N, C-alpha and C positions, 0 to 999 in steps of 0.2 A: 625386849621391854621397850616401849615407846614413851618418850617424855615430850609433851606439848606445852610450848610456852604461850600462856593465855595473856600475857602483859604485866608490866608492873613486877611484882616478884611472884606471881601466880603461875604455878606448873601443875601439870596433870601427869602423873605416872601411871602407865597402864601395863599390866602383865596379862598372862592369858586368863587369869579368873579374877584380878582385883584392879580397882582404880583408886589411887590415892591423890587427893587434891591438896596442895599446899597454897597457903595464904590467899583465898579466894576474894580477892577485890575485884569485883567485875561491875556492880552497880554503881554509876557515877565514876567509873574510869573511863576517861576519853579514849584510851588506847585499846580498850576490850573488843573483840571481835565475835564474842559469844555472849550470849545473855545467860544469867545466873539460873533461870528457870529450865534451860536446855542442859546443864552440866548434870551428869549422873556419876555418882561415886559411892564408895563404901567405907572410905576413911579420909578424914580432914585433918591435916595438920597445921597448926597455927604457931608462928614463931614468937609472936609477942602480941601485946594488947591493943596496938594502935589500929585506928579505923580503916586504914589503907592495907591492913594485913588481915584482921578479923573479918572485914568485908561482909559478903553474904553467907559466912559459915552457918549462923543458926537457920537461916531459911533454907539452905540446901539441905543440912542436916535433918531439918524436920519434914522436908519432903521425900527424901531418900532413905533415911533411917541411918545415915552415916553416923560412925563413931568419930568424934572429936579428940584429936591428940594434941595435949598443949601442956603448959605448966599447970601446977595444982589450982591455983587461983583462977585461970581462964577455964579449966575443966570443971571447977566448982560452979562457976557462973553458970555456964551451960547445962550442967547436971541439975541445977536448981530450977530449970525450965523444961524438966523432963526429958532432955536429950541425952543420948549415949555419949560418954564422956570419959577418957582415960588421962588420969594427971600423971605427969612426970617431972623431973627435974635435972638439973645440970649433972652429968655423969652417969645417969641412969640410963638403962636400955631395957626394952621389952621386945619379946617375939610376937608378932602379931601374923595372921594369916597370909598378908603380902610379903612378909619379912621382917627383919629387925629395924627398930627405931631406937636411936640413940640421941639423947638431948645433950647438946653441947653449948659452951659459952657464945655470948655474944655480948658487945657493949653498946646500950642504946637506952631507950624508955619503954615504957609500957603501959601508958594512961588510955583509957577507952571512954569515948564520949556516946557511942551507940548511935552516931550520926546526928547527935544534938549539939548544940553550942554551950551547954551547960557545963558543970564541973566534972572533972575526969575522973574516972573509977580506977582506982588501983588494980592492976592485972598481973602483978608478980614481976619476976624478972625476965627480960628477954632471952632469947635463946636462938641457935641453929639446930638443925638436925643432920645426922649421918644415917642414911637409909641403906641397909644392906638387903638388897633384892637380887634374886636370882645370881647369888654370888658376886655381885659388883657394889661398890661404895658409892654413893651419891650423896653430896654435900650440899645443903641449903643453906647458906650463912645467915638468913633473915636479914635484918638491919644492922650494922656493925661497922666499926673502924677495924683496921688490921690490928692483931694481937699476937704477941709471940707465942701463945699456946696454940695457934694454928699450926706450927710444926708438930706439935704433939699429936693433932688430930689427924694430920697427913700421915704421920709415922705409924700410929696405930690403926688407922684404916685407910690403907693404900686407895686413892681415888681414881675411880673410873672418869667422874666428872663432878666438878665444883660450880654451882650457881652462887655468883657474887655480886652484890650491889657495886654500882660503879657512879651513881648520880652526883656524888658529892653534895655538900650542904647538910644534909641528914645523916647520911653515911659516908663511907670511904669514897674518894673520887678515884681517878685513873691511876694515880702515882700510887697511892695505898694499896688499891687492888691489885697492882703489879706486884708490889711487895707481898701481898697475901699469896699470890701465885707461887711466889718463890718459896714461901714458908710451906704450903699444902703439898705442892709437888703434884697436881692432878694431871690425869692424860688429857683431858679436855676441861676447859673452861668457857661458861656460858655468863655473859653478862645479864645482870637483871637490874630492877629498881633505877630507871632512867628514862629521861624524856617523857614522862608522865605529865609532867607540867614545867613551866620555865625554871623553876628554882632547881631541878635536876636534870637539865638539859645538857648533854654531852654527846660527844661523837663516840660511838661503839667500835667504829673502824680503828680509831686511834688506841683505845684500849687493846684491840685484837691484835694489833701490830706489838704493842709492849708485852702482852701476854706470850706471843709467839717468841720474842727474844728471851722471855724468862723460862721457855722449855715446855710450854703447854700448848695443844692444838685449840686455837680459840674458835668457837662455834657463835656466831651472832644469828640469832635467831628473830626473825620477824613476828609480832604477835599471831598466833595461829599456827606457826610453823613447828615441826616436830624434829627431834633426835632420836635416832635408833642407837641402842646400846646392846 
């Protein structure tokens, strides 16, 4: 399995037959190394309704025919546009052709403007995902602070890799993300959601050092770089 970090919180998981895209914020992303029009996938997972996570999901799904996996409100929103969508909620899991997706807790917001500056549309509760693919568990935390139930996530789903936000201000920063590593106990941890803007500017190598002390192997990926599992 190959996982490519496309910047911010966007990752692309590729197996022999399937391509799963998570939080595809590419257009308007100053760190993106690929254009949304060049990305191909058959599934798109969205952790919550903020514009920097929904991103290009609608356009990519419309072009590729990909199925959107998200909470019920986001799935209903895209389903009403004629797109394929699968709604889920916290604690629920579903077997897809690429593997299993389980929706887990995250503590954040979920209002969507659709790129406009008008009122936000309510998009349900934020979430993270545990994907079980080729027998390996991959956790994408979405946007969140640290929370004690992360220990249960790691205990129920021994994690090969965890993708954790570290940018602070809108999510947990390095201190809380280090505590998340201690709770989750992943084999590898990849920092996400940082350095896209000044408000979330942090040093990923500082997190890497702390994560290593906490018992995980840190993997700091530049936008466009990949990890093989």
